[in-house]
C-alpha positions as a printed Julia matrix, in Angstrom:
95×3 Matrix{Float64}:
  -3.52  -16.34    3.64
  -4.53  -12.82    2.62
  -2.45  -13.02   -0.57
  -4.12  -16.3    -1.53
  -7.55  -14.81   -1.0
  -6.54  -11.72   -2.95
  -5.51  -13.77   -5.97
  -8.71  -15.82   -5.73
 -10.59  -12.52   -5.86
 -11.95  -12.9    -2.32
 -11.36   -9.23   -1.59
 -13.32   -9.07    1.66
 -11.6   -12.19    3.0
  -8.2   -10.82    2.01
  -8.85   -7.46    3.66
 -10.04   -9.2     6.82
  -6.88  -11.34    6.87
  -4.62   -8.28    6.47
  -6.5    -6.43    9.2
  -6.18   -9.43   11.54
  -2.47   -9.67   10.78
  -2.08   -5.97   11.62
  -4.0    -6.43   14.87
  -1.63   -9.26   15.85
   1.48   -7.38   14.76
   1.05   -3.72   13.8
   4.63   -3.62   12.49
   3.98   -5.91    9.49
   4.98   -3.7     6.58
   3.62   -6.08    3.95
   0.23   -6.34    5.66
  -0.13   -2.54    5.61
   1.03   -2.46    1.99
  -1.34   -5.23    0.89
  -4.26   -3.66    2.73
  -3.41   -0.38    0.99
  -3.31   -2.17   -2.35
  -6.77   -3.59   -1.71
  -8.09   -0.13   -0.8
  -6.48    1.31   -3.93
  -8.05   -1.4    -6.06
 -11.46   -0.42   -4.66
 -10.87    3.22   -5.57
 -10.53    4.22   -1.92
  -7.39    6.26   -2.53
  -7.38    8.23    0.71
  -7.39    5.1     2.88
  -4.91    3.42    0.55
  -2.5     6.33    1.03
  -2.91    6.08    4.8
  -2.02    2.37    4.66
   1.0     3.03    2.42
   2.06    5.83    4.8
   2.02    3.32    7.66
   4.05    0.78    5.66
   6.63    3.48    4.86
   6.69    4.68    8.47
   7.55    1.14    9.58
  10.04    0.51    6.78
  11.17    3.65    4.91
  13.04    1.46    2.41
   9.97   -0.47    1.27
   9.91    0.63   -2.37
   6.58   -0.93   -3.48
   4.68    1.29   -1.05
   6.11    4.43   -2.67
   5.2     3.17   -6.12
   1.53    2.43   -5.49
   1.14    5.42   -3.18
   2.28    7.52   -6.15
  -0.53    6.03   -8.25
  -3.08    6.81   -5.55
  -1.81   10.37   -5.17
  -1.96   10.89   -8.93
  -5.51    9.52   -9.01
  -6.43   12.07   -6.34
  -4.86   14.9    -8.35
  -1.71   15.28   -6.24
   0.76   15.3    -9.13
   3.6    16.78   -7.06
   3.19   14.15   -4.35
   3.04   11.4    -6.98
   6.23   12.65   -8.61
   7.99   12.76   -5.25
   6.99    9.16   -4.5
   8.07    7.98   -7.95
  11.45    9.66   -7.43
  11.89    7.87   -4.1
  10.82    4.56   -5.68
  13.44    5.0    -8.4
  16.11    5.86   -5.81
  15.34    2.69   -3.89
  15.07    0.34   -6.86
  17.27    1.86   -9.53
  14.38    1.72  -12.03
């Protein structure tokens, strides 16, 4: 339901849905990733990175989290961290 709300631009509803999903099952990689994406979209890069960190901790092979975490790190001025995440993303996806 969070994805539907996200695409309908109901950001608060989507974030609430992702947070509820995480409360019910804290091991939902996609919920952490999507919550991180929402935080990133709001310009809250530090919290976004924390959410992407959690998604990666749960599933180290989840490439999308590395990709968007790289964007957030770059936006915060962490060029080295961003490059490292982009390298890992490319290793996982072949792109």
